[in-house]
N, C-alpha and C positions, 0 to 999 in steps of 0.2 A: 878814375871811376870805380875800379875794383875795390878800393878802400871804402867807398861809400856803400857799395852793395854789401860788403862784409859787415860794416857797422849796422846797417839796417837789418840784416839777417840776424845778427846776434841780439839785436834789440827785440825782435819778434819772439824768439825762443823763451825768454823769461816771462813774457806776457802770457804765453800759452801755458807755461808751467804754473803761473800764478792763478790763472783762471781755473785750471784743473784742480789746483790745491784748494781754492775757494769752494769749488763744487764738492770736493771730498769732505771738507770741513762742514759744509752745509748739510751734506747727507748724513754725516756722523751726528751732527747736532739734532737733526730730525729723528734719527734712529734712537738717540738717547731720550729725547722728549716723548717719542711714541712708546718706548719700553717703560719709562717711568710712569707715563700716563696709564698704561695698561696695568702696571703693578698697583698703582694707587686705586684704580677702579676695581681691581680684583679684591683688594683689602676691604674696600667699602661694601662691595657686594657680599663678601664673606661675613662682614659685620651684620648686615641686614638679614642674611640667611640664618646666622646664629641666633639672632634676636627674635626672628619671626616665629620660630617654633613655639615659643612661650607667649609672645606678644599677641598672637592671633587669638588665643583663648581669653586673654585678659581684656583686649580692646574690642573684640567682636563678641559681646556677651549675649546678644539677642538669641533667645532659644536655648541658652545653656543653663545648666543648673547652678544656682548661686546660693551660698550659705556661709557658715562659719565652721572652723575646725578648732577644737580645743586640744592642743598638743599634749598627749599623755606620755608617750615614750619616744625616745630617739635612739637610733642605731648609728652605725658608722657614717652612712650617707643619706639616710631617710628617717623621717619622723612620722608618727601616726597618732590618730586620735579619732574621737567620734565627730560625725558631721551633723550639723543642725541646719536644715533648709531655711532659706529666706525667700526664694522665688517660688511662684506658683508652679505646681507640677513636679517640684523637686521632692525627693523622699529622703528621710533621715537614714543615716547609715551608721552602723556601730563602729566601723573603722575605715578611714581613708588615709592615703599616704601623701605626704608632701616632702619635697626635697629639703634635706638638712642644709641650712646655710647659717651664716652668722646672724641672720635676722630672725631665725626661728628658734624659740626657746621653749623648753618644757613648761607646761602650766599656763602658757599664754593662749589667747584666742585670736584668730586671724580670719578676716573675710577672704573667701576663696571662690574659685570657679572650678567645677569638675571638668576634667578633660573627657571628651567623648569616648565611650567604649571601655571604661575601666573605673578604678577607684583612686586614681591619681588626681590631685588637685594642685592648682597654682594660686598664688596670692592675687587678689583683685584690688581695685581701687587705685589711687595715685601711687602708692608704694609698689604695688604689683606691676603697674605700667612702667615705672622708672626702673625697677629691678629687671624686668624683661628686656629692656633696651641697654643694659650694661655692656653686653658684647659689642654693640654698636659704638658705645663710648670709647671702648678700647681700640676699635678699628679706626675711629676718628683720630685718636692720638697717634697711632702708628702711621696712618696715611698722611698726617701733617708733616712728619719727618721726610717722607718720600716726596711730597709736594714741595716743601721748602728746599730740601737738599738736592733731590734729583731733577726736579723741574725748574728750580730757581725762582719759585713763586713764594717769597717769604711772607707776604701779606696773607695769601690764601692759606699758607701753612699755619700762621697764627690764628686765623679764623677757625680752621679745623681743630687745632689744639684747644682753643678756647671753648668750642662747642663740646668737644669730648670731655674736658674738665668740668664744664657746667653740668653735663649729663651725669657724670660719675659722682660729683659732689651732691647733686640733688637726690640721686638714688641713695647715697650714703646717709644723708640727713633724713630722708623719708622712711627708710627701712629701719 
């Protein structure tokens, strides 16, 4: 009988080790999924935050001054020109400032919205909306790598990557 007891005791020890190993693997897997989910969420929140600073002025235009700017001069990072009002209550200005991008050229006229409390303007219309959300497009592309690789959700990664590419392509074509 002692041989039977020894055999049954040695059989129980590996079962306990296996269950604790499975629990450790499950805890590590959960930790990895939680960490990667947090990273992906932070990337997307940063994309929204980066886009909203400009997008709020372009998308929520009620009560804002709207008009056009004819770009007269461009510096290293800003362009300027006269502002012609289109909305009621808006006043003409001799000089307003717009951020210099690849989409802003000297001599061109753009529809704009004036940011409250200054002489800075942002592009309006479909091109302005798409351009405002470009940081979100980049965040979608970056988050797609985290979702596909870190979370192991390849389909969701492709959806995020496709959405980011569609947004960036539309912004490139519209601007």
